[in-house]
C-alpha positions as CSV (number, residue, x, y, z in Angstrom):
1,X,31.7,34.6,-3.7
2,X,32.3,31.8,-6.2
3,X,35.8,31.2,-5.1
4,X,36.8,27.5,-4.8
5,X,39.4,26.4,-2.3
6,X,41.8,24.1,-4.0
7,X,45.2,22.9,-2.7
8,X,48.3,22.7,-4.5
9,X,49.4,19.5,-6.3
10,X,52.0,18.9,-3.6
11,X,49.1,18.8,-1.0
12,X,47.3,16.2,-3.0
13,X,50.4,14.1,-3.3
14,X,51.1,14.3,0.4
15,X,47.6,13.3,1.2
16,X,47.8,10.5,-1.3
17,X,51.1,9.2,0.3
18,X,49.9,9.5,3.8
19,X,46.7,7.5,3.0
20,X,48.7,4.7,1.5
21,X,51.2,4.6,4.5
22,X,48.3,4.4,7.0
23,X,46.8,1.3,5.2
24,X,47.8,-1.7,7.4
25,X,48.9,-4.7,5.4
26,X,46.5,-7.6,6.4
27,X,48.0,-11.1,6.1
28,X,45.6,-14.1,5.9
29,X,44.7,-15.5,9.3
30,X,45.5,-19.2,9.8
31,X,43.0,-21.4,11.5
32,X,44.0,-22.3,15.1
33,X,44.1,-26.0,14.3
34,X,46.3,-25.3,11.3
35,X,48.6,-23.1,13.3
36,X,49.0,-25.7,16.1
37,X,49.5,-28.5,13.7
38,X,52.2,-26.5,11.8
39,X,53.9,-25.5,15.1
40,X,53.9,-29.2,16.3
41,X,55.4,-30.3,13.0
42,X,58.0,-27.6,13.1
43,X,59.0,-28.6,16.7
44,X,59.2,-32.2,15.8
45,X,61.3,-31.4,12.7
46,X,63.8,-29.1,14.5
47,X,67.2,-30.4,15.5
48,X,67.3,-27.7,18.3
49,X,64.3,-29.2,20.1
50,X,64.3,-32.4,22.2
51,X,62.3,-35.0,20.1
52,X,60.6,-36.5,23.2
53,X,59.5,-33.1,24.6
54,X,58.2,-32.0,21.2
55,X,56.2,-35.3,21.0
56,X,54.8,-34.5,24.5
57,X,53.9,-30.9,23.6
58,X,52.2,-32.1,20.3
59,X,50.4,-34.9,22.0
60,X,49.1,-33.1,25.1
61,X,49.1,-29.3,24.7
62,X,49.3,-28.3,20.9
63,X,45.9,-29.5,20.1
64,X,42.8,-27.4,19.2
65,X,40.8,-29.1,21.9
66,X,43.2,-30.1,24.7
67,X,41.7,-32.3,27.5
68,X,40.9,-30.9,30.8
69,X,44.0,-32.8,32.4
70,X,46.3,-32.1,29.5
71,X,48.8,-30.2,31.7
72,X,48.9,-33.0,34.2
73,X,49.3,-35.6,31.5
74,X,52.1,-33.6,30.0
75,X,53.8,-33.3,33.3
76,X,53.5,-37.0,33.8
77,X,55.0,-37.8,30.4
78,X,57.9,-35.4,31.1
79,X,58.6,-37.0,34.4
80,X,58.5,-40.5,32.8
81,X,61.0,-39.3,30.2
82,X,63.3,-37.8,32.8
83,X,63.2,-41.0,34.8
84,X,63.9,-43.2,31.8
85,X,66.9,-40.9,30.9
86,X,68.2,-40.8,34.5
87,X,68.1,-44.7,35.1
88,X,70.8,-45.7,32.5
89,X,73.2,-43.1,33.9
90,X,72.7,-44.4,37.4
91,X,73.4,-48.1,36.3
92,X,76.5,-47.1,34.5
93,X,77.8,-45.4,37.7
94,X,77.2,-48.4,39.8
95,X,79.6,-50.6,37.7
């Protein structure tokens, strides 16, 4: 009647290991404005990203509280950059 149920040392080690594995590693959460600011700076600093487009994204879309017309403003800015880039090429072809 007074028998205790005890597992083997191997069972205890297995339980201990499985508990350690199941523990997710939690990384600190970055605030949205810090994340967006960091992303904006990374885009601007990258040689693989168009500088004008990175500026447009940063100014209009990568903000913690974008304006209601942010997409329309970004679109207009992109169209302006495209027009500016297209016009010198057209002038050179006319010569």
